[in-house]
N, C-alpha and C positions, 0 to 999 in steps of 0.2 A: 410792234407797230401801233397797236391800239393805244398803248400807254403814252406814246410820244405825241399823240394828237392833241390839239387844243380842245378845251372843254366843249366849245360849240361844235366842233367837227365830230367829237365823240358822241355828242347828243344826236346829231344828224344820223350818224352811222347806226347808233342804237335804235333810233326811231325807224330808220329804213329797214333794219332787220326785223323789228317787231311788226311793222307794216307788211313786210314781205311775207312773214309767217301767217299772220291773221288774214291779211288780204288775199294771199294765195289760197288759203282754205276757203274763204268766202267766194273768191273768184271761181274756184273749181266747183263749188256747190251751185253757183249761179249758172256757169256754163253747162254743167251736167243736167241741172234742172231744166234749163231752157231746151236743151237738146232732147231730153226724155219726153217732155211735154209735147214738143213739136213732132217728134218722131213717133212716139207710141200712142199718144192721145189724139194725134192728127189735128192739133190746134195750129192755126196759122202761126208761122215762126215769129212774126212781129208781135202778135198778141201773147204768145208764149213768153217772149222776152219781157214784155211789159208786166205781166203777172209776176214773174220771178223778180223783176226789179222792185216792185212794190213791197214784196215780202222782205227781200234781203237788204233794202235800204235801212229798215229799222234795225236789223241785226248788225249791219255794218256801222251805223252811227254809234251804237252803244259799245261795240267791240273796239273800234278805233279810238273813241274818246277815252275809254277806260284802260285800254291796253296799249295800242300802237303809239299814241301821242300822250301817254300818261306823263304828267309833270311838265308838259310843254305848253306855254302860254297860260293866260289866266283862265279861270273856270267860272267867272261871272258872266252875265248876259247870255245865258244858255239859249234864249230865243233867237238871238243873232247867230250864234254858232249853228243852231239847227237850220235856220234859213239858209245860211251859207253852205252847209252840208248838203241840203237839198238841191241847191243850185249846182254844186259840183257833181252830185250824183245824176242830175238831169243832163249835164254835159256828157257824163259817162254813158247814160242811157242813149242819148242822141248819137254818140260815137258808135256804140254797139248796134243800134238800130240801123245806122248807115252800113255797117258791115253785113248785117243780115239782109238788108235790102240789096246791096251790091252783089253779094256772093250767092244768095239763095233766090231772091226775086229777079234780079236783073240778069245774072249769069246762069241762072237755073242750076246751081250747084246743090249738093246735098246739104241737109240741115246741119251737119257737123262742121262744115267749112268755117262759119263765123266763130266757132269755138276757139280757133287758133288766135286771131287778133283780140278776141275778148279776153283771153288769158295773158297775152304778151304785150299788147299795145295799150289798152285802156288803163290798166293798173299804173303804168308809168305816168300817164297823164294825170290821173286822179291823185296820185301820191303828192306830186308837186303842188297841185291846187289845195289839197287837204292840209298839207304842212304849212304852206305860206299864208293861206287865206282863212281856212276854217279853224284849225287848231293852233294857229300861230299867236 
């Protein structure tokens, strides 16, 4: 099946697989770090997520640029790529902060509840934005 795909389709599937692998590792580290800091260090969940976001944004930029979207798009104008990456990640942060606010702050759920949409919803959104706008 893979060999019968068009080159563009094969590239998307390959990038999606690499993004899924790297992104899932990063996402699990983000979600786990958020939860551990909020739960065990008793840091406000929204502050915990913000601190984790700041650290993992840099990890994510270099990982996705060098691995997930390797060979996709041009590699000049890195300042524009970084600015776009930050915008996409801020959209991801806002999405995750909404999940934390809704599930923990508003509904008074446990700190682990937002981990589920952080792992399954936000990566799908950010993949599309990263592929088309940041690394395209």
